[in-house]
Backbone bond lengths (Angstrom), bond angles and torsions (degrees), N, CA, C in turn:
res aa  C-N    CA-C-N  psi(-1)  N-CA   C-N-CA  omega(-1)  CA-C   N-CA-C  phi
1 M - - - 1.461 - - 1.485 108.69 -
2 R 1.333 113.60 146.74 1.454 120.25 177.54 1.495 109.66 -105.73
3 I 1.365 116.74 132.94 1.445 125.00 -172.14 1.540 109.43 -125.91
4 L 1.311 114.78 137.77 1.455 122.74 169.91 1.527 109.49 -103.35
5 V 1.355 116.20 122.34 1.479 121.40 176.96 1.513 107.04 -110.18
6 A 1.308 117.26 115.69 1.455 123.54 -177.71 1.508 111.89 -106.75
7 T 1.327 118.53 122.34 1.459 123.02 173.63 1.547 106.69 -113.48
8 A 1.308 116.24 177.34 1.449 119.77 178.04 1.547 110.56 -83.46
9 V 1.364 114.74 -45.14 1.451 119.42 -167.44 1.534 107.65 -135.11
10 P 1.360 116.35 164.31 1.440 120.60 -179.64 1.521 115.26 -58.67
11 A 1.325 119.78 -35.91 1.452 122.61 -178.15 1.570 109.24 -59.53
12 E 1.308 116.20 -39.70 1.463 119.52 -179.65 1.558 108.54 -73.87
13 R 1.285 115.85 -41.90 1.493 119.31 178.06 1.524 110.12 -57.83
14 D 1.356 116.32 -42.67 1.432 120.00 -177.41 1.538 111.82 -70.11
15 A 1.329 117.95 -28.59 1.453 122.90 176.23 1.515 109.47 -63.06
16 V 1.349 115.90 -43.34 1.464 120.19 178.89 1.519 108.67 -68.45
17 A 1.327 117.02 -41.86 1.454 120.17 -176.72 1.523 112.95 -58.07
18 R 1.327 115.39 -30.72 1.487 118.65 -177.36 1.525 111.23 -67.76
19 A 1.336 117.60 -14.28 1.465 120.33 178.42 1.516 113.62 -95.12
20 L 1.359 116.24 -3.34 1.447 120.46 -175.77 1.476 111.41 -105.16
21 P 1.347 117.25 126.31 1.444 119.35 179.25 1.528 115.02 -80.30
22 G 1.270 116.11 164.46 1.477 119.23 174.20 1.500 114.37 87.64
23 P 1.310 115.48 173.39 1.455 121.55 -176.19 1.500 111.81 -76.05
24 T 1.320 116.39 158.77 1.484 122.46 177.70 1.504 109.48 -118.78
25 T 1.306 114.02 150.50 1.497 121.45 176.62 1.526 107.00 -124.13
26 E 1.276 119.14 134.39 1.463 122.38 173.46 1.519 107.96 -86.24
27 V 1.310 115.02 130.27 1.477 121.82 177.92 1.535 105.13 -124.04
28 R 1.311 113.73 118.99 1.474 118.64 -172.84 1.523 110.72 -98.02
29 L 1.289 116.09 123.92 1.436 122.81 175.06 1.541 108.43 -102.03
30 P 1.299 117.91 174.07 1.476 120.10 -177.38 1.522 115.18 -54.92
31 A 1.318 117.05 -34.91 1.464 117.36 -175.63 1.529 112.89 -132.75
32 A 1.331 118.82 16.40 1.438 123.09 179.97 1.531 109.19 -162.90
33 T 1.321 112.53 165.62 1.489 120.54 174.63 1.478 110.10 -121.16
34 L 1.343 118.46 128.99 1.421 121.29 173.69 1.543 110.18 -95.11
35 H 1.294 115.65 141.76 1.466 121.57 171.13 1.491 106.95 -106.18
36 R 1.356 114.90 108.25 1.464 122.31 -168.00 1.520 111.92 -100.44
37 Y 1.336 114.81 124.64 1.466 122.85 173.00 1.499 108.26 -108.51
38 R 1.308 117.98 118.08 1.426 122.62 -168.56 1.478 111.15 -109.87
39 A 1.340 118.66 133.03 1.453 124.70 173.20 1.521 109.64 -60.07
40 V 1.302 117.14 142.57 1.447 121.23 -178.34 1.500 111.23 -58.02
41 G 1.304 116.22 130.14 1.496 122.71 176.91 1.494 113.85 87.30
42 H 1.349 117.92 2.22 1.435 119.65 -179.97 1.523 110.33 -97.61
43 D 1.273 115.65 143.30 1.452 121.64 179.53 1.543 110.22 -96.06
44 D 1.318 117.03 129.12 1.433 119.98 -179.97 1.530 112.26 -64.38
45 G 1.321 115.19 -26.73 1.445 116.86 -179.65 1.550 109.27 82.15
46 P 1.321 115.51 161.36 1.450 118.66 -177.29 1.524 110.40 -72.39
47 L 1.356 114.67 152.82 1.462 118.25 170.57 1.497 107.61 -78.67
48 P 1.374 117.00 157.28 1.426 119.60 179.23 1.526 110.93 -58.64
49 S 1.322 113.39 154.22 1.464 119.02 -178.26 1.537 108.58 -55.52
50 G 1.329 113.49 134.93 1.456 120.18 179.20 1.508 115.26 90.79
51 H 1.334 119.18 -2.34 1.446 123.18 176.67 1.543 109.25 -104.29
52 D 1.309 115.79 128.79 1.449 122.07 176.64 1.486 111.35 -100.11
53 N 1.306 116.29 129.97 1.481 121.22 -178.17 1.508 111.15 -73.32
54 D 1.280 119.98 -11.35 1.432 119.37 -174.38 1.552 113.10 -115.96
55 A 1.310 117.83 -8.10 1.466 117.75 -176.34 1.510 109.04 -144.76
56 L 1.322 117.34 142.52 1.445 122.58 173.28 1.533 107.46 -85.57
57 P 1.336 115.26 161.47 1.466 118.06 171.54 1.549 108.35 -60.14
58 S 1.297 113.71 156.57 1.465 119.14 179.88 1.488 112.41 -51.79
59 G 1.348 116.89 131.06 1.419 121.24 178.38 1.511 115.16 96.59
60 H 1.355 116.00 -5.08 1.463 119.56 178.77 1.545 109.59 -107.16
61 D 1.306 116.89 135.62 1.426 122.31 -179.98 1.487 110.21 -97.08
62 N 1.314 115.34 141.39 1.468 120.84 -175.84 1.548 114.26 -60.21
63 D 1.277 117.05 -35.77 1.465 119.68 -172.02 1.549 113.87 -117.05
64 A 1.335 115.96 -12.29 1.490 115.35 -171.60 1.504 111.59 -91.06
65 L 1.302 114.79 153.70 1.447 122.32 168.41 1.481 109.61 -76.70
66 P 1.300 119.33 175.98 1.462 121.80 178.54 1.510 110.08 -54.14
67 S 1.336 115.79 162.65 1.458 122.59 -176.06 1.525 109.55 -46.60
68 G 1.355 113.16 132.78 1.449 119.63 177.75 1.539 111.73 101.00
69 H 1.354 118.00 -8.05 1.458 120.06 178.95 1.529 107.66 -113.90
70 D 1.294 116.83 138.45 1.479 124.11 -177.28 1.524 108.90 -97.82
71 D 1.285 116.41 134.14 1.470 123.02 -178.16 1.487 111.17 -64.17
72 G 1.291 119.48 -36.70 1.433 121.54 -171.92 1.494 115.03 -88.80
73 A 1.297 118.96 -8.07 1.448 122.35 -178.17 1.500 110.56 -143.46
74 L 1.334 113.84 165.16 1.460 116.80 174.78 1.506 109.51 -69.24
75 P 1.342 118.48 154.59 1.445 120.22 179.98 1.504 110.12 -59.73
76 S 1.341 115.31 166.47 1.418 119.46 178.37 1.495 112.22 -43.87
77 G 1.300 118.91 123.29 1.444 118.86 -171.83 1.528 113.21 96.09
78 H 1.328 115.88 -8.01 1.516 119.40 177.18 1.526 105.74 -126.31
79 D 1.302 113.28 140.10 1.454 118.76 173.28 1.498 106.62 -158.83
80 D 1.327 118.34 165.20 1.465 120.57 -177.48 1.495 110.67 -99.04
81 G 1.303 120.24 16.51 1.420 123.29 177.54 1.499 111.48 -130.79
82 P 1.334 119.69 162.35 1.413 122.77 -177.33 1.504 113.92 -64.53
83 S 1.315 118.92 -18.13 1.454 120.29 -179.04 1.522 112.09 -93.50
84 A 1.383 116.30 13.50 1.418 121.42 -175.97 1.506 112.38 -58.54
85 A 1.349 114.67 158.83 1.456 118.41 168.91 1.495 106.17 -68.58
86 D 1.231 134.35 -141.61 1.471 126.97 -168.53 1.521 111.88 -94.72
87 P 1.331 119.90 132.49 1.408 120.34 -179.78 1.525 114.14 -68.76
88 G 1.289 118.90 -15.18 1.435 120.43 178.46 1.505 110.28 77.71
89 H 1.351 114.74 -55.86 1.441 118.40 -174.91 1.526 112.69 -68.55
90 G 1.283 117.53 -25.31 1.419 117.85 -171.80 1.484 117.72 -78.04
91 S 1.311 121.24 -1.87 1.422 120.06 -179.51 1.513 111.12 -86.38
92 P 1.339 117.92 154.00 1.448 122.82 -176.50 1.467 111.71 -67.87
93 A 1.280 118.11 152.33 1.421 122.47 -178.31 1.530 112.46 -120.22
94 A 1.258 115.33 145.50 1.438 118.18 174.57 1.456 112.14 -72.66
95 D 1.292 120.72 145.38 1.475 122.21 -175.98 1.483 109.40 -119.14
96 P 1.339 118.22 130.43 1.434 120.31 -179.63 1.489 114.78 -63.99
97 G 1.291 116.73 -11.65 1.439 116.70 174.15 1.490 111.39 104.62
98 H 1.301 115.23 133.07 1.460 120.83 173.79 1.526 107.87 -71.64
99 G 1.290 114.43 156.40 1.457 118.70 178.76 1.503 111.70 96.37
100 S 1.330 118.55 -14.11 1.419 122.48 172.51 1.474 109.43 -74.93
101 P 1.345 121.50 155.21 1.408 122.34 -178.22 1.509 108.53 -59.72
102 T 1.312 120.07 137.85 1.400 123.41 -176.87 1.526 109.70 -126.68
103 A 1.337 113.95 157.23 1.477 118.89 175.82 1.506 108.88 -104.79
104 D 1.304 117.62 121.20 1.449 120.58 174.92 1.538 107.74 -68.93
105 H 1.331 112.22 125.84 1.507 117.75 174.68 1.466 107.00 -92.48
106 G 1.301 117.45 65.92 1.448 120.76 -178.91 1.501 110.01 -88.20
107 H 1.271 115.32 -154.59 1.505 119.09 -174.31 1.487 109.07 -81.40
108 G 1.313 122.40 -28.25 1.420 121.72 -178.98 1.561 110.03 59.89
109 T 1.310 117.72 -146.67 1.454 122.02 175.29 1.539 106.62 -82.71
110 P 1.365 117.41 117.28 1.455 119.37 -173.83 1.500 109.79 -70.71
111 P 1.365 115.30 154.24 1.455 118.43 176.48 1.494 111.57 -60.45
112 D 1.342 116.22 159.60 1.436 120.21 179.98 1.525 111.99 -57.66
113 R 1.284 118.44 124.02 1.452 122.37 -178.84 1.527 111.09 -61.34
114 R 1.294 117.76 -28.37 1.447 120.79 -178.61 1.525 110.00 -64.99
115 S 1.328 116.40 -24.81 1.464 119.78 -175.87 1.530 111.73 -93.38
116 A 1.351 118.70 -11.31 1.459 119.54 -174.81 1.512 110.79 -86.78
117 P 1.341 116.67 143.71 1.467 118.79 174.73 1.539 111.44 -63.79
118 S 1.291 116.19 146.23 1.467 119.44 -175.37 1.496 113.56 -76.74
119 S 1.367 118.20 -21.39 1.479 120.60 -179.09 1.502 107.48 -161.19
120 G 1.313 117.19 168.27 1.414 123.06 177.87 1.530 110.66 75.60
121 L 1.334 115.23 -174.10 1.436 121.63 -174.63 1.544 111.07 -136.07
122 D 1.297 117.12 121.87 1.429 122.68 174.16 1.516 107.20 -102.32
123 V 1.332 119.52 127.19 1.458 123.35 -174.83 1.479 107.90 -122.28
124 D 1.344 116.57 128.60 1.447 125.08 169.20 1.531 110.41 -107.71
125 L 1.319 116.01 121.31 1.491 119.78 178.88 1.546 108.84 -99.21
126 L 1.320 112.73 136.70 1.466 119.75 -175.28 1.526 108.76 -135.02
127 A 1.322 116.95 121.86 1.474 122.20 168.81 1.516 104.65 -87.25
128 A 1.340 114.19 97.22 1.465 121.40 -167.72 1.507 115.14 -84.20
129 G 1.352 117.94 -12.41 1.438 121.73 -178.02 1.470 113.65 103.20
130 V 1.279 117.07 166.30 1.479 122.35 -172.99 1.504 111.84 -93.50
131 G 1.326 117.43 133.53 1.449 123.66 178.85 1.522 112.73 98.90
132 P 1.344 116.24 156.44 1.443 118.35 -175.33 1.518 116.98 -67.80
133 A 1.316 116.93 -31.93 1.486 119.50 -179.67 1.486 112.73 -67.89
134 L 1.341 116.78 -51.88 1.470 118.81 178.67 1.520 112.67 -64.64
135 A 1.349 116.63 -38.96 1.443 120.90 -179.27 1.545 108.62 -63.76
136 A 1.304 117.84 -40.17 1.476 119.41 179.44 1.501 110.67 -66.39
137 A 1.361 117.16 -43.71 1.449 119.73 -177.98 1.595 109.98 -64.10
138 S 1.315 117.44 -43.57 1.442 119.41 -178.13 1.523 111.57 -68.83
139 A 1.327 115.91 -42.64 1.474 117.58 177.86 1.546 111.26 -65.03
140 A 1.327 118.47 -38.54 1.454 120.17 177.79 1.517 110.37 -64.02
141 G 1.295 118.63 -39.38 1.448 118.62 176.56 1.499 113.21 -62.70
142 A 1.305 118.76 -39.52 1.484 121.42 -179.47 1.547 108.10 -69.65
143 L 1.327 117.50 -43.29 1.465 121.50 -179.53 1.537 109.94 -60.45
144 T 1.311 117.18 -42.94 1.485 120.29 -178.33 1.518 108.48 -69.78
145 A 1.352 120.29 -42.73 1.424 119.51 175.36 1.538 114.27 -56.60
146 A 1.346 115.88 -39.33 1.473 119.73 179.62 1.606 109.87 -63.88
147 V 1.301 114.71 -39.26 1.453 117.25 179.05 1.525 110.34 -66.27
148 L 1.324 117.25 -40.21 1.461 121.59 178.10 1.510 111.16 -65.05
149 E 1.291 116.56 -30.88 1.504 120.70 176.31 1.517 112.44 -71.76
150 G 1.337 113.40 -16.55 1.509 118.41 -175.00 1.534 112.67 84.27
151 R 1.307 116.98 14.89 1.467 121.75 -178.51 1.501 109.74 -136.53
152 P 1.347 117.44 71.50 1.473 121.25 -177.66 1.530 112.55 -64.93
153 Y 1.276 113.93 156.90 1.482 120.93 178.04 1.523 109.96 -75.48
154 G 1.343 115.32 143.11 1.413 121.09 174.42 1.502 114.64 -92.78
155 L 1.375 116.74 -13.23 1.445 123.11 -177.95 1.517 108.41 -159.69
156 V 1.358 116.36 146.51 1.424 122.57 174.05 1.498 106.89 -122.37
157 V 1.340 118.93 130.64 1.473 121.93 178.85 1.516 108.14 -118.30
158 S 1.350 115.31 122.91 1.443 122.85 170.35 1.509 110.36 -93.93
159 T 1.335 117.70 125.88 1.464 118.68 -173.55 1.527 110.23 -150.20
160 G 1.339 111.50 165.78 1.476 118.83 -179.28 1.512 109.51 150.66
161 I 1.335 115.52 -163.17 1.448 119.61 176.64 1.497 108.96 -88.68
162 A 1.362 114.73 167.23 1.419 122.32 -177.15 1.505 111.28 -159.02
163 G 1.309 115.32 165.13 1.481 120.60 171.10 1.499 109.24 -91.39
164 G 1.287 117.59 141.79 1.434 123.79 -177.11 1.538 112.67 -107.74
165 F 1.302 117.91 141.15 1.442 121.91 175.07 1.551 107.91 -83.90
166 L 1.314 114.89 114.84 1.470 117.10 -178.45 1.559 109.43 -83.90
167 P 1.307 116.57 150.47 1.493 128.29 4.67 1.523 112.44 -92.77
168 E 1.302 119.76 -0.90 1.444 121.17 -175.84 1.516 114.95 -65.30
169 A 1.321 116.61 -30.16 1.468 120.29 -178.92 1.519 109.70 -131.76
170 P 1.335 116.57 83.28 1.447 122.22 -177.71 1.549 111.98 -72.54
171 L 1.307 113.73 165.31 1.491 119.44 177.54 1.486 111.71 -55.64
172 G 1.327 118.11 135.75 1.477 123.30 177.61 1.493 115.24 91.55
173 C 1.354 116.58 -12.47 1.468 117.21 179.40 1.485 113.81 -81.40
174 L 1.314 115.89 166.01 1.478 121.95 176.83 1.531 110.28 -105.48
175 V 1.298 116.18 142.94 1.494 120.81 179.05 1.533 107.82 -130.01
176 L 1.332 113.91 131.42 1.462 122.17 172.56 1.496 109.13 -109.83
177 A 1.321 117.49 133.13 1.461 122.70 -179.04 1.513 109.34 -83.30
178 D 1.388 112.85 124.24 1.482 116.68 162.55 1.504 111.62 -94.00
179 E 1.323 115.77 -11.36 1.442 124.16 169.62 1.546 108.88 -139.28
180 I 1.287 116.17 133.36 1.514 122.69 176.46 1.538 105.92 -110.52
181 T 1.274 117.60 107.89 1.456 122.70 -170.45 1.500 114.07 -119.27
182 A 1.324 115.26 129.00 1.497 120.99 172.72 1.516 108.41 -78.32
183 A 1.371 114.74 109.89 1.458 121.09 -170.09 1.508 114.93 -81.66
184 D 1.332 117.19 -27.64 1.476 119.20 -176.31 1.502 112.03 -123.64
185 L 1.312 116.89 31.90 1.481 122.93 174.60 1.543 106.71 -100.00
186 G 1.301 113.63 102.65 1.505 118.57 -178.49 1.505 112.01 165.40
187 A 1.303 117.87 -142.15 1.456 123.40 -177.58 1.488 113.30 -139.13
188 D 1.362 114.95 142.35 1.404 120.41 176.01 1.542 107.98 -88.05
189 T 1.336 119.04 138.27 1.414 122.57 -179.61 1.504 109.60 -136.88
190 P 1.363 118.75 166.27 1.462 120.11 179.46 1.558 111.03 -60.45
191 D 1.302 117.46 -21.67 1.497 121.06 178.67 1.493 112.85 -96.44
192 G 1.346 116.33 4.52 1.471 118.81 178.12 1.519 112.17 118.43
193 F 1.325 115.82 -170.91 1.451 120.98 -174.76 1.547 110.79 -82.12
194 L 1.357 113.10 137.97 1.484 117.60 174.39 1.558 107.84 -119.67
195 P 1.318 114.96 127.87 1.453 119.30 178.40 1.567 109.42 -66.81
196 V 1.302 116.37 156.72 1.446 121.11 -174.93 1.570 111.67 -60.29
197 T 1.343 115.66 -26.68 1.487 119.51 179.48 1.529 109.51 -68.42
198 D 1.299 117.76 -32.93 1.452 120.92 177.39 1.574 112.03 -67.79
199 L 1.345 114.56 -19.39 1.445 119.07 177.51 1.510 111.75 -91.96
200 G 1.373 116.46 -0.29 1.456 120.84 176.64 1.489 113.83 93.43
201 F 1.349 118.69 18.57 1.450 121.09 -176.99 1.511 113.26 -125.92
202 G 1.292 119.07 151.35 1.444 125.42 161.97 1.502 116.86 51.36
203 T 1.320 113.70 -150.14 1.450 122.64 179.96 1.477 108.14 -143.60
204 V 1.341 117.70 160.58 1.482 121.79 179.57 1.532 111.98 -126.16
205 T 1.344 118.06 -6.85 1.429 119.56 -177.43 1.529 112.78 -139.87
206 H 1.313 115.28 141.37 1.481 120.01 174.19 1.576 104.63 -124.05
207 H 1.345 114.23 145.37 1.461 121.57 -178.08 1.510 109.75 -112.04
208 P 1.345 117.42 115.62 1.472 119.15 170.88 1.524 112.03 -64.89
209 P 1.316 117.17 157.85 1.482 121.47 175.73 1.532 109.36 -56.25
210 Q 1.352 117.50 120.56 1.427 120.09 -172.47 1.534 112.88 -69.16
211 D 1.357 117.20 -30.83 1.495 121.02 176.63 1.477 109.13 -61.12
212 L 1.372 116.98 -41.79 1.462 120.68 -179.39 1.498 111.06 -72.28
213 V 1.331 118.48 -36.71 1.466 119.94 176.68 1.507 111.60 -61.78
214 R 1.344 116.65 -42.83 1.482 119.38 179.10 1.504 112.27 -64.15
215 A 1.372 117.01 -43.55 1.438 119.06 -179.09 1.481 111.63 -68.11
216 A 1.309 118.52 -38.77 1.470 121.36 178.79 1.505 112.35 -67.96
217 A 1.332 116.48 -36.92 1.444 119.78 178.23 1.509 111.68 -66.99
218 A 1.323 115.89 -39.66 1.510 120.60 178.39 1.501 111.92 -64.22
219 A 1.347 116.10 -36.87 1.448 120.99 -178.60 1.506 113.44 -75.51
220 T 1.314 116.18 -38.17 1.486 120.81 -172.79 1.566 113.15 -98.86
221 G 1.301 115.76 -17.05 1.493 118.29 -174.59 1.533 112.68 79.74
222 A 1.310 116.51 13.27 1.482 120.69 -178.44 1.556 110.82 -70.52
223 R 1.309 113.02 151.40 1.446 120.56 172.23 1.481 108.49 -87.24
224 T 1.352 119.64 146.67 1.455 121.80 -177.30 1.533 109.22 -114.26
225 G 1.323 112.73 142.03 1.441 119.88 178.89 1.514 111.19 176.28
226 T 1.308 118.38 -162.35 1.421 121.49 178.70 1.531 110.51 -83.82
227 V 1.312 117.05 134.43 1.463 122.14 172.05 1.524 105.20 -111.70
228 L 1.319 113.89 122.87 1.473 121.69 -179.31 1.509 110.64 -87.72
229 T 1.322 115.61 145.61 1.455 122.55 174.04 1.547 106.53 -115.63
230 V 1.367 114.15 130.52 1.436 121.44 178.13 1.518 113.45 -130.25
231 S 1.299 117.84 154.87 1.439 121.94 170.48 1.502 112.43 -91.69
232 T 1.317 118.53 -25.83 1.448 124.66 176.21 1.525 109.26 -122.37
233 V 1.335 115.36 119.84 1.477 116.81 -177.53 1.535 109.98 -74.54
234 T 1.277 115.16 158.11 1.437 121.35 -176.24 1.530 110.42 -92.98
235 G 1.379 112.50 138.55 1.426 117.13 -179.08 1.529 114.76 -127.56
236 S 1.311 116.92 17.23 1.465 119.89 -178.89 1.505 110.78 -138.84
237 A 1.303 114.69 154.11 1.467 121.30 177.86 1.518 109.37 -65.69
238 E 1.309 118.91 -33.32 1.447 122.54 -178.38 1.541 111.50 -64.80
239 R 1.274 115.25 -44.81 1.462 118.08 178.76 1.539 110.99 -69.21
240 A 1.319 116.05 -38.87 1.436 118.62 178.19 1.546 111.25 -59.93
241 A 1.336 115.33 -42.21 1.488 119.86 178.22 1.500 110.51 -65.18
242 A 1.327 118.16 -39.58 1.467 119.77 178.08 1.488 114.35 -63.82
243 L 1.334 115.95 -37.36 1.430 120.10 177.79 1.529 110.82 -67.09
244 R 1.305 117.23 -43.15 1.479 120.16 -179.24 1.541 108.87 -67.19
245 A 1.308 116.95 -30.93 1.470 117.90 178.02 1.547 111.35 -68.70
246 R 1.335 116.35 -37.01 1.440 118.95 176.23 1.519 113.49 -78.85
247 H 1.274 115.71 -27.12 1.494 121.30 -176.32 1.516 110.55 -132.45
248 P 1.313 118.19 76.36 1.464 120.84 -174.61 1.572 112.80 -64.21
249 R 1.336 118.39 -17.77 1.450 120.58 178.05 1.506 113.01 -93.61
250 A 1.306 117.51 0.95 1.485 119.45 -177.57 1.494 111.32 -68.56
251 L 1.359 115.40 130.41 1.493 121.34 178.84 1.507 110.34 -108.15
252 A 1.315 117.97 -28.49 1.508 120.14 -174.12 1.460 111.03 -151.20
253 E 1.323 114.97 163.99 1.442 124.56 176.72 1.536 109.68 -131.71
254 A 1.330 113.71 135.64 1.484 120.01 177.71 1.526 105.46 -143.07
255 M 1.346 116.36 -171.30 1.438 119.06 -173.18 1.570 115.21 -122.25
256 E 1.326 118.05 -2.32 1.478 118.13 -172.54 1.497 114.17 -124.72
257 G 1.340 120.66 -19.98 1.432 120.13 -167.07 1.522 114.75 -57.07
258 F 1.289 118.05 -46.83 1.480 120.74 179.66 1.507 111.87 -61.71
259 G 1.334 117.42 -40.73 1.480 119.73 178.26 1.536 112.57 -61.86
260 V 1.343 115.64 -42.65 1.434 120.62 178.09 1.523 109.49 -66.22
261 A 1.304 116.11 -38.71 1.509 119.16 -179.67 1.527 110.96 -66.70
262 E 1.308 117.26 -37.80 1.447 121.07 177.94 1.524 109.99 -61.22
263 A 1.367 116.53 -44.04 1.476 118.73 177.89 1.481 112.17 -63.78
264 A 1.336 118.05 -42.13 1.434 120.66 176.39 1.478 114.50 -61.75
265 A 1.315 115.39 -42.96 1.471 120.47 -179.61 1.553 110.92 -62.76
266 A 1.300 117.29 -32.94 1.463 119.96 176.94 1.536 112.13 -64.01
267 H 1.370 115.15 -25.62 1.485 120.37 178.06 1.550 110.96 -102.58
268 T 1.332 117.58 11.12 1.497 123.25 -177.23 1.525 109.35 51.27
269 T 1.303 116.68 42.56 1.458 122.69 179.29 1.548 110.13 -109.48
270 P 1.338 118.90 132.56 1.461 118.66 179.30 1.519 110.72 -64.32
271 V 1.348 114.22 157.17 1.457 120.95 -177.19 1.504 110.13 -132.39
272 L 1.293 116.57 148.61 1.488 121.26 175.73 1.565 105.30 -135.58
273 E 1.354 116.40 144.47 1.458 119.76 176.00 1.504 107.58 -126.09
274 L 1.346 115.07 124.72 1.425 123.32 178.10 1.544 108.98 -125.62
275 R 1.338 116.32 129.07 1.457 122.01 -178.13 1.475 111.91 -129.09
276 A 1.337 116.39 149.45 1.435 125.62 171.37 1.488 107.52 -111.84
277 V 1.361 116.75 126.10 1.465 120.11 -174.95 1.488 111.78 -78.96
278 S 1.333 117.66 124.86 1.464 123.19 -177.36 1.529 112.40 -108.56
279 N 1.324 118.08 -17.25 1.438 122.08 -177.39 1.515 109.54 -163.50
280 A 1.329 114.65 165.55 1.466 119.34 -178.25 1.557 108.77 -87.09
281 V 1.298 112.94 146.41 1.494 117.93 173.94 1.529 109.25 -74.96
282 G 1.265 116.06 130.18 1.459 120.44 -179.07 1.507 111.93 137.46
283 P 1.317 120.80 -148.50 1.455 123.26 -179.63 1.503 112.40 -52.86
284 R 1.303 117.39 139.75 1.479 121.03 -170.24 1.509 109.08 -87.21
285 D 1.348 113.47 93.20 1.454 123.29 178.24 1.547 108.42 -99.71
286 R 1.312 118.56 87.73 1.420 121.09 -173.53 1.527 115.43 -64.18
287 A 1.320 113.16 -26.53 1.482 116.85 178.57 1.519 111.20 -67.01
288 A 1.354 117.69 -22.08 1.450 120.94 -177.22 1.563 112.31 -94.13
289 W 1.306 117.29 -3.41 1.471 118.35 179.67 1.513 111.23 -69.90
290 R 1.318 115.05 143.60 1.418 121.04 177.66 1.573 112.13 -127.94
291 I 1.283 112.70 65.35 1.509 118.73 -172.17 1.501 111.03 -68.85
292 G 1.371 116.13 -42.60 1.409 119.76 177.49 1.489 114.03 -58.17
293 D 1.371 115.92 -43.64 1.473 120.18 178.94 1.526 110.42 -65.61
294 A 1.351 117.61 -34.43 1.440 120.42 178.74 1.518 113.18 -67.31
295 L 1.334 114.73 -39.02 1.445 119.30 178.90 1.551 111.50 -67.35
296 T 1.331 114.58 -37.51 1.454 117.82 175.66 1.532 111.17 -64.50
297 A 1.317 116.92 -41.61 1.491 122.48 176.10 1.508 110.18 -61.46
298 L 1.346 117.96 -35.03 1.471 120.60 177.70 1.542 111.38 -65.51
299 T 1.324 115.89 -42.31 1.486 120.69 177.42 1.506 109.14 -60.16
300 E 1.318 117.99 -49.39 1.456 120.92 -177.92 1.513 109.98 -63.27
301 A 1.314 118.80 -37.22 1.454 121.74 -178.55 1.519 110.97 -64.65
302 F 1.314 119.19 -42.27 1.463 120.34 -178.35 1.541 110.08 -72.77
303 G 1.335 118.03 -27.37 1.449 118.45 172.41 1.512 112.58 -59.67
304 K 1.353 116.88 -37.81 1.461 123.36 178.71 1.490 113.07 -84.05
305 L 1.354 117.02 -25.22 1.492 119.76 -176.33 1.534 110.75 -81.01
306 T 1.296 117.95 -29.47 1.477 119.66 -174.79 1.494 113.58 -54.11
307 P 1.354 121.46 -46.89 1.459 119.10 178.41 1.538 114.49 -62.17
308 V 1.347 113.80 -30.57 1.512 116.49 178.03 1.524 109.47 -67.85
309 L 1.332 117.79 -42.49 1.457 120.72 178.88 1.517 110.53 -65.64
310 E 1.331 117.66 -37.38 1.456 120.13 179.67 1.522 112.09 -60.04
311 S 1.337 114.63 -38.33 1.473 119.69 -173.67 1.566 112.70 -91.13
312 W 1.341 117.17 -12.69 1.438 120.27 -178.22 1.485 111.54 -72.85
313 D 1.347 117.17 136.42 1.483 124.40 -179.99 1.507 111.22 -103.00
314 P 1.304 120.36 102.91 1.476 121.64 -177.88 1.521 112.05 -67.03
315 Y 1.300 118.29 -10.63 1.452 120.49 -176.18 1.529 113.36 -96.53
316 E 1.328 115.59 -2.62 1.492 118.26 174.62 1.504 107.97 -71.14
317 P 1.347 119.07 152.80 1.445 121.55 -179.70 1.547 109.61 -56.27
318 Y 1.356 113.77 142.01 1.448 120.08 179.69 1.524 110.65 -72.51
319 E 1.334 114.20 129.92 1.487 119.43 178.29 1.557 108.50 -108.49
320 P 1.330 118.81 108.32 1.466 119.55 -177.64 1.493 112.39 -70.57
């Protein structure tokens, strides 16, 4: 099976890469670079017409995120050490509320079996950028390129560091989403926040395959619950409390999961979100952040997760 793993920044991507054996190949797309780990004996296949495996289009850097992001470090507010500026992911997110109409991110129409590898695991790592919009655009580009190659992905994984809602998700723990919810997609009203679904539009939640969530949680020791996606991280106890009131099952907050899930849903591809908690949701106490520890936990988690992904069958009926 071929898998796309999308992180926000290179430091998170590299943490995942440390768990993957074998050589890597850089594959350059128009607006992103994939780091490809190929199962032994599998052919990468040709890139779509007009794509060069060795050079990006003019103006694109091989290793850098979009302007304003540094290749070697997390963006401002992100770093791989405890003294980092702000991780961004760790702040609490507003939740549109359970009970709103949701979109099951199940298997949908499976990719063409003729294009899928017969065994092993091919992994493409993508530093997709910070925030749901850029993450969605980058993931959609990679998903489309895979279809044009004739080798679509069987699974998309959104991963990286996150803020945890204490005490349920303490620093250093792993969280797996059984719901991926856009927490601040909607409207503010005199009576409070309304999710976009209450306004008659779109969706606010995607559901990963529950059989995969259970297997991954058993292998990694991750806690399962709702992971919120926000565009603006939370920096106060008041907002953290408001989010928990709207989303009592929320364990963590990050900035990309829902965007990646939307891109995957457009390709009827299942999605999984795995996060390592680097800081508490609430007031921004940078001295308490443990980003380095969270990145280490992410590496260890993917070492345990890989056998689960190798054995998982994306063509089995979806179990909600």
